[in-house]
C-alpha positions, 0 to 999 in steps of 0.5 A: 504515523501508523505502524503495522505489525506483520509477522514480528516486524513493524512497518510504517504506513507512511514510509511504505506509502512514500516508497510505493509512490515512486513506482511509475505504474501508480498515480497514488497509493495508500496503505492499510492493514488487514487482520491476519491470524498468523501474521497479526496483520497483512499490508494492503496497498490501495492503488490508483493505477497509472496508464501502464498499470499491471498488478504483476508489474507493480509487485515486481517493481516492489520486489526489485526496489523495496525488497521482500519487506516492502511488497504488499500482501494484498493489492486493491485497485481504486478509481479514487480515494475518499479524502478529507476537505484538506485532501488527506486520504481517509484510510479507514474508509478504504475497502 
């Protein structure tokens, strides 16, 4: 399990991925961190969009269902994720 330290709070990438995968606007989600000089790190949501995808709709869903803490700071859209032979997402290769 990886922890992102954002502005004094610890966020589990695993728990956040599970929460965000419940969003009907996405087919898959992976979470990474990006260094930030003010907050230590920010949360980056990498998404494979679903049919009704919109970034504004996704962020609104996050605010409504997960509260401020669960809203990613950045969203990056992908057609597919790099994966291992067993199907796990290679988070270090997400850009």
